[in-house]
C-alpha positions in Angstrom: 0.0 0.0 0.0 2.9 2.4 0.7 3.7 2.6 -3.0 0.9 5.1 -3.8 0.9 7.1 -0.5 2.0 10.7 -0.6 3.8 11.2 2.7 4.1 15.0 2.4 0.7 16.5 1.3 -1.6 13.5 1.8 -2.6 12.0 5.2 -0.3 9.3 6.6 -1.2 5.6 6.4 -3.5 4.3 9.1 -1.8 3.5 12.3 0.9 6.1 11.7 1.2 9.8 12.4 3.1 12.3 10.4 6.4 13.5 11.9 10.1 13.6 11.4 13.3 12.0 12.7 13.6 12.1 16.5 15.3 15.0 18.1 18.8 14.1 19.4 21.4 15.8 21.4 23.8 15.8 18.5 21.4 17.9 16.4 20.7 20.7 18.9 22.9 23.2 17.2 21.2 22.7 13.8 17.8 23.0 15.4 18.8 26.2 17.2 19.7 27.8 13.8 16.4 26.5 12.3 14.5 28.5 14.9 15.7 31.8 13.4 14.7 30.7 9.9 11.2 29.8 11.3 10.9 33.2 12.8 11.5 34.9 9.4 8.8 32.6 7.9 6.3 33.5 10.6 6.9 37.2 10.0 6.2 36.9 6.3 2.9 35.1 7.1 1.8 37.6 9.7 2.1 40.4 7.1 -0.2 38.5 4.8 -2.9 37.2 7.1 -4.9 40.3 7.9 -7.2 39.2 10.8 -5.9 40.9 14.0 -7.1 38.1 16.3 -5.4 35.5 14.1 -2.2 37.5 14.3 -2.3 37.3 18.1 -2.8 33.6 18.0 0.0 33.0 15.6 2.3 35.1 17.7 1.5 32.9 20.7 2.2 29.8 18.6 5.5 31.2 17.4 6.6 31.8 21.0 5.4 28.3 22.0 7.4 26.3 19.5 10.5 28.6 19.8 10.5 27.7 23.5 10.6 24.0 22.6 13.3 24.6 20.0 15.5 26.4 22.5 15.1 23.7 25.2 14.6 20.4 23.3 14.2 17.1 25.1 15.8 13.7 24.3 16.7 10.5 26.0 17.7 7.0 24.8 14.1 5.7 24.6 12.4 9.0 23.9 11.6 10.9 20.8 10.2 14.4 20.5 9.0 15.7 17.1 7.6 19.2 16.6 5.9 20.3 13.4 4.5 23.7 12.6 2.5 24.7 9.6 0.6 27.7 8.2 -1.8 27.7 5.3 -3.8 30.5 3.6 -6.1 30.8 0.7 -7.7 33.9 -0.8 -11.1 32.1 -1.5 -12.9 29.0 -0.4 -13.1 26.1 -2.8 -14.7 22.6 -2.6 -12.1 20.1 -1.5 -9.2 22.3 -0.6 -5.9 20.6 0.4 -2.9 21.4 2.5 -4.8 20.9 5.7 -7.6 23.3 4.8 -11.3 22.4 4.9 -13.6 23.8 2.2 -14.9 26.4 4.7 -11.4 27.5 5.8 -9.3 30.4 4.4 -6.4 30.2 6.8 -5.1 27.9 9.5 -2.1 27.7 11.8 -1.0 24.4 13.3 1.4 23.2 15.9 1.9 19.4 16.5 4.1 18.1 19.3 4.6 14.3 19.1 6.3 12.5 22.0 7.1 8.8 22.1 8.3 6.8 25.1 8.9 3.0 24.6 5.4 1.6 23.9 3.6 4.9 24.6 2.9 7.4 21.9 1.2 10.8 22.1 0.6 13.9 20.1 -0.7 17.3 21.1 -2.1 19.0 18.0 -3.3 22.6 18.2 -4.8 24.5 15.3 -6.5 27.9 14.8 -8.3 29.2 11.8 -9.6 32.6 10.8 -13.0 32.2 12.4 -12.0 32.3 16.1 -11.9 28.5 16.2 -9.1 26.7 18.0 -9.1 22.9 18.1 -7.0 20.0 19.3 -7.9 17.9 16.3 -5.2 15.3 15.7 -4.3 14.9 19.4 -4.1 11.4 20.8 -2.6 9.1 23.4 -2.0 5.5 22.6 -0.2 2.4 23.9 1.1 -0.5 21.9 1.7 -4.0 23.1 2.3 -6.9 20.7 -0.1 -6.6 17.7 -2.5 -4.3 19.6 -2.7 -0.5 19.9 -5.1 1.1 22.4 -5.8 4.8 22.1 -8.0 7.8 22.7 -8.0 11.1 20.8 -9.3 13.0 17.8 -7.8 10.9 14.9 -8.4 12.1 11.3 -9.3 8.9 9.6 -9.2 8.2 5.8 -10.8 4.9 5.0 -10.2 4.3 1.3 -7.6 3.1 -1.1 -8.0 6.4 -2.9 -5.5 9.0 -1.8 -8.0 11.7 -2.7 -11.3 10.9 -0.9 -13.5 8.2 0.7 -17.2 7.4 0.6 -17.4 6.5 4.3 -14.7 8.4 6.3 -12.6 11.1 4.7 -10.8 14.3 5.7 -13.8 16.4 4.6 -15.1 16.8 8.1 -13.3 17.3 11.4 -12.2 14.1 13.1 -14.4 12.6 15.8 -13.2 12.3 19.4 -13.0 8.6 20.1 -11.5 5.6 21.8 -10.0 3.0 19.5 -8.3 -0.3 19.1 -6.0 -1.3 16.3 -4.7 -4.8 15.5 -2.1 -5.8 12.8 -0.4 -9.0 12.1 0.8 -11.4 9.4 -1.4 -14.4 8.5 1.4 -16.9 9.1 0.0 -19.6 6.7 2.5 -21.6 4.6 0.3 -21.4 1.6 0.3 -17.5 1.6 3.3 -15.3 0.9 5.4 -14.4 4.0 4.4 -10.7 3.7 0.6 -11.5 3.6 -1.0 -9.5 6.5 -4.2 -8.2 8.0 -5.2 -5.2 10.1 -8.3 -4.2 12.1 -9.4 -0.8 13.5 -12.4 -0.3 15.7 -13.4 3.0 17.3 -16.4 4.6 19.0 -16.7 8.4 19.3 -19.0 11.4 19.0 -20.3 13.1 15.9 -21.3 16.7 16.7 -24.5 18.1 15.2 -25.6 14.8 13.7 -28.8 14.4 15.7 -31.1 17.4 15.5 -27.9 19.6 16.0 -26.9 17.6 19.0 -24.2 15.0 19.2 -24.6 11.2 18.7 -22.2 8.4 18.8 -20.3 7.0 15.8 -19.0 3.5 15.9 -16.7 2.3 13.0 -14.8 -0.8 12.0 -12.4 -1.4 9.1 -10.6 -4.6 8.2 -7.8 -4.7 5.6 -6.7 -8.0 4.1 -3.4 -8.1 2.0 -3.0 -11.7 0.8 -0.6 -10.8 -2.0 1.9 -8.0 -2.6 0.1 -5.2 -4.3 -3.4 -6.7 -3.6 -5.5 -5.2 -0.8 -9.2 -5.7 0.2 -11.1 -3.7 2.8 -14.4 -4.2 4.6 -15.8 -1.0 6.3 -18.8 -0.2 8.5 -20.0 2.8 10.5 -23.0 3.0 12.8 -24.6 6.2 14.1 -26.3 5.4 17.4 -27.3 6.8 20.8 -27.7 10.5 21.4 -30.5 12.3 23.2 -33.6 10.1 23.6 -32.0 6.9 22.3 -30.5 3.9 24.0 -26.7 3.4 24.7 -26.8 0.1 26.5 -25.3 -3.3 25.5 -28.3 -4.1 23.3 -27.8 -0.9 21.3 -24.0 -1.4 21.1 -24.4 -5.0 19.9 -26.9 -3.9 17.3 -24.6 -1.1 16.1 -21.7 -3.7 15.8 -23.3 -6.9 14.4 -27.1 -7.1 14.1 -29.9 -6.0 11.7 -31.2 -2.7 13.0 -34.3 -2.3 10.8 -37.1 -4.1 12.7 -36.4 -3.9 16.5 -36.0 -1.5 19.4 -32.7 -0.3 17.9 -34.2 0.7 14.5 -33.0 4.2 15.1 -29.4 3.1 14.3 -28.1 4.2 11.0 -25.5 1.9 9.4 -23.3 2.4 6.4 -21.1 -0.5 5.1 -19.2 -1.5 2.1 -16.0 -2.9 0.6 -13.0 -1.7 -1.4 -10.2 -3.2 -3.5 -6.8 -2.0 -4.7 -4.4 -3.9 -7.1 -1.0 -2.6 -8.1 0.0 -4.4 -11.3 3.7 -5.5 -11.2 5.8 -2.7 -12.7 7.6 -5.0 -15.1 4.1 -5.7 -16.7 2.5 -2.3 -16.4 3.0 0.5 -13.7 -0.8 0.8 -13.1 -2.9 0.7 -10.0 -6.6 0.0 -10.0 -8.8 0.8 -7.0 -12.5 1.1 -6.1 -14.9 1.4 -3.2 -18.7 0.7 -2.8 -20.6 1.8 0.3 -24.3 1.3 1.0 -26.5 3.5 3.1 -29.2 1.1 4.2 -29.5 -2.6 5.2 -31.2 -5.4 3.4 -31.0 -8.7 5.4 -28.1 -7.3 7.5 -26.2 -6.5 4.3 -25.6 -3.0 2.8 -27.8 -1.7 -0.1 -28.4 1.6 -1.8 -24.8 1.9 -3.0 -22.6 4.8 -3.9 -19.4 4.1 -5.9 -15.8 5.3 -6.3 -13.3 3.9 -8.9 -9.9 5.1 -10.1 -6.8 4.3 -12.1 -3.3 5.5 -11.4 -0.3 5.2 -13.8 3.2 5.9 -12.4 6.6 6.0 -14.1 9.6 6.7 -11.9 12.2 5.9 -14.6 11.6 8.9 -16.9 13.4 12.2 -16.6 10.5 13.7 -14.5 8.9 10.9 -12.5 5.2 11.3 -13.0 1.9 9.9 -11.7 -1.3 10.5 -13.6 -4.8 9.2 -12.8 -8.5 9.4 -13.3 -11.1 9.0 -10.5 -14.9 8.8 -10.7 -17.4 9.2 -7.8 -21.2 8.8 -7.9 -23.4 9.3 -4.8 -26.6 9.3 -6.7 -28.9 6.5 -5.7 -31.9 5.3 -7.7 -35.2 4.1 -6.3 -35.4 0.3 -6.2 -38.4 -1.7 -7.6 -39.6 -2.1 -4.1 -39.6 1.6 -3.5 -36.6 1.7 -1.3 -33.5 4.0 -1.5 -33.9 6.8 -4.0 -32.5 10.3 -4.5 -30.6 11.9 -1.5 -30.5 8.6 0.4 -26.7 8.8 0.7 -25.5 10.5 4.0 -29.1 11.1 5.1 -31.3 9.3 7.5 -34.7 10.0 9.1 -33.0 10.4 12.5 -29.2 11.0 11.9 -27.3 13.1 9.4 -23.9 11.7 8.4 -22.0 14.8 9.5 -19.6 16.2 12.1 -19.6 19.9 12.8 -21.8 20.4 9.8 -19.6 18.7 7.2 -20.2 15.3 5.6 -17.9 12.7 6.9 -17.8 11.0 3.5 -16.8 12.4 0.2 -16.8 16.2 -0.4 -19.6 16.2 -3.1 -22.1 15.0 -0.4 -25.3 13.2 -1.4 -26.8 13.1 -5.0 -23.7 14.2 -6.8 -21.0 12.9 -9.1 -17.5 13.9 -10.2 -14.9 12.9 -12.7 -11.3 14.0 -12.1 -8.1 13.9 -14.1 -5.1 14.5 -11.9 -1.3 14.2 -12.0 1.9 14.9 -10.2 5.5 15.3 -11.7 8.8 15.6 -9.9 10.8 18.3 -11.6 13.8 18.0 -9.3 14.8 16.7 -5.9 13.2 19.8 -4.4 10.3 20.7 -6.7 7.1 18.9 -7.4 4.1 20.0 -9.5 0.5 18.9 -9.1 -2.4 19.4 -11.5 -6.1 18.5 -11.5 -9.3 19.2 -13.4 -12.6 17.9 -12.1 -16.1 17.9 -13.5 -18.6 18.1 -10.7 -22.3 17.9 -10.3 -23.9 18.9 -6.9 -27.5 18.3 -5.9 -28.5 16.6 -9.1 -32.2 16.4 -8.1 -32.6 20.1 -6.9 -33.3 19.2 -3.3 -33.8 22.3 -1.2 -32.4 20.5 1.9 -29.0 19.7 0.4 -26.1 20.8 2.6 -24.0 22.4 -0.2 -26.4 24.0 -2.5 -30.2 24.8 -2.6 -30.3 23.9 -6.3 -28.4 21.8 -8.9 -24.9 23.0 -9.8 -22.4 21.7 -12.3 -19.0 22.9 -13.5 -15.3 22.5 -13.3 -12.8 22.8 -10.5 -9.2 23.3 -11.8 -6.1 23.5 -9.7 -2.3 23.8 -10.3 0.2 23.7 -7.5 3.9 23.5 -6.9 5.8 22.5 -3.8 9.4 23.1 -2.8 11.1 21.0 -0.2 14.5 21.4 1.4 15.5 19.5 4.5 12.6 19.9 6.9 11.0 23.0 5.4 8.3 22.8 2.7 6.4 25.5 0.8 3.4 25.0 -1.4 1.7 27.5 -3.8 -1.6 26.6 -5.4 -4.0 28.3 -8.0 -7.7 27.3 -8.0 -10.7 28.0 -10.2 -14.2 26.9 -9.4 -16.8 27.4 -12.1 -20.0 27.2 -10.0 -21.4 28.6 -6.7 -22.5 26.6 -3.6 -24.7 29.0 -1.7 -25.2 26.9 1.4 -21.4 26.3 1.8 -20.6 30.0 1.1 -18.3 28.9 -1.9 -18.4 31.3 -4.9 -17.7 30.9 -8.6 -14.2 32.4 -8.4 -10.5 32.0 -8.7 -7.9 32.2 -6.0 -4.4 31.6 -4.9 -3.1 29.9 -1.8 0.0 29.0 -0.1 1.2 26.8 2.8 4.4 25.9 4.6 5.5 23.4 7.2 8.6 23.1 9.3 9.7 20.0 11.1 12.3 20.1 13.8 
C-alpha cells in the first residue's frame, strides 16, 4: 500500500502519524539555527494574514514552538518531534488541500509528538480565521504486541483512494473517540510471507448529527493483504445513541453486528461496504486499479443503496521527470429500487441522523446526490520541486433538493487546480492556484479563482 501514498501532502497511512526524525542531542545546534529561519517565515505570514485576532494567536504559537526549540528534550528511549504549519487561501473552494477544509481560508497548526517506549502521544493545536481553535489530531496510545489502544481526535481516511473516501474522509473534522488497532501477518505456509491483515475499531462522538446535538459513531475497518500489491477492505460505521436513544449493551451489539431495521434499535443508521486495490507489477504495467462501494441502508443485514468510487493511477519513476497521472470517478446518486426503497438523496441522510460532524459530511466532499470525474497528476521536476495538477467535472445536488447541505439547487461545473511544492531538509512550501466554475450557496463557496500557499517546518 505504501507505493501510492504521498507522505508529504496526503494524510499518513492508518496507524501512523506524520512527523520527522527524532530530536537528538547531536542535532541541537542545527535545530537552534532552524528557529531563526522559522521566525523569518512567521513574520512573512503575519504580514499576509490580515485578521488581527489571528495574528495574536499566531504570535502565541510562534513563542510556543520557539520555546521547545531552545530547550529540546531527548533520551535514549524517547523521541520528541515538533511540526509547525501555516496555510492561507484567498477564496474557499470545494475540496481544498494542504490541511484546509472547504470552509477555511487560513489555518495555523502546531503538532508536538512524543514517544516513550510503547507509549505514543501527540498534542495538536490549530487555529483558523473564524475564532476557532481545536485540538484535532491529538491522541494518546499504547502499543503491546499486535494491539494498539488509544484515545483522541484521529483524522481517519478509510479508502484506497488517496483523494477521498465514501465513508470516512478528511472532509469533516475528526471525531473524538477511543480506538483499538490490531495488525499481524497471516502466518500460513500457503500464503506469501508478507501477507498480512489489520483491524481498526473506534467509538466516538459526531457533533450536530442528531437534530444539531451529538450522537455516537462506531466504526470498524478490516484490511486484508493476501498478495503483494493486492488489498481488500471491509468497512462499516454506525450512528447510534444520542438524546432520547439507548446506549446500552443491546444498542451497542446492534450497532456492531445485528440487523437494525425491525427492532427497538431501529434508530441506528448503518453504512457499510468494501474496497479493493491492485497494483500491477511494474515489469508488466505500472498501473494501480482501485475502487470502493458503500451502502447507506440494510437489506437482510447487508448493505444496499450503494454509492461508488473507482480510479486508475499510472506511475513511471524511470523517466526524466517521475510522473503519476490518474482518473477517478465518484457517484453518490442512488436510484429508487423496484420495491420503492433507496432513491434520491439517500446517501448520507437518514430519518434520524445526518452523516455529518460539525456540519460537514464525513464521507466524500460532493455529499449526497452528486458525481464527479477527475483527471489528476503529479510530476517531480527536481529533488526539491514537485508539480500537481487537476481538473474535475462536478455535479452537486442533481435532483434540486432544497435540503442539500452544499447548494439549494443543482450546480455543475469544473474545479481546476495547479500547484507546486518546494522542499529542502525539513522545510516545505506550497503554492496553489484554484478556479471553481460554480457557486455553492449553502457552503458559502463562490464561482471564483484564487491563490493559496502553505508551509510546514519539522524540527
